C-alpha positions, 0 to 999 in steps of 0.5 A: 125110621122113616115115620120118625124122620118125618116127625122130627121135620114136622116139629122142626118146622111148626117150632120155626113158625112160632113167634115165641108167644110174643103178640102182633103189638110186640113184634112190630114193636119199634123203640125210640132212640130217644133222639129229639127234633125241634121245629122252628116256630114258622116252620110248624104245621097244625096238629090233628084234631085230638079227642076221644074217649079215655081209659077212665071212660070219659070224653076228651078234647084238646083245646089249642091255646095251651101247650100240649104233651102227648104221649104214645105208649103201651102198658107191655112197654118196657120204655113206656113203663119207665117214663111214666115217673118222669111225664106224672112228675113233669103234669104236675109241675106244669099245670097249665100244660094239656098232657094226654096220654095216646094208647097204641097196640095195646089191651085197654084194660091192661092200661086202665089197670097201670093208669089207675095203680100208678095214679097217673094224672092226666087222660089217655085216649084209648082210639090211637086213630089221631096218630094218623094226624101227624104224618105230615108233621112228626109222626110218632115213629116209635113206642114211646113217642112224645110229642109237644104242640104250642099255643097255636096248635102246631107241632113243635117238637118230638122226643122218639123214645123214653123221655126224661124230666130234663129232655121234656123239661127243656123243651117244654121251656123252650116251647112256653118262651116262643 
């Protein structure tokens, strides 16, 4: 009887330590609430240099002089998957704007399959170390997060959480009109 009780206690201890199969990335996932933050042009600071290897194996460098849309995402993130059609539609609607994805906390193979299947029309960088450079302005504080960079290369706005066509289009038009 004593051995049975010890076995049950040990089993409960092991089950209590389980994480239910979630990955470390998913455990620390923070979902955005859709909050939009806009910075007046005089209060903006420069965005970090944005460059690196893409999911499809090419090198990419963002050039100041164009409005940039930086979307931080992961293929396992449901809101990221849900917002992809809006981002692709806007990338098509605004061909003069640089749309760039930054993959975070994900397996590049899974993300590449997602990008190819959905025919995402913009590059995704596989090194999320560039995100550290946003610390002093509007960091990507959730997955997904979308940051807008103005033509001067300064951080202009952020949407924390999934974008919609209308929410991002409104910010794009505001930044383009400056």
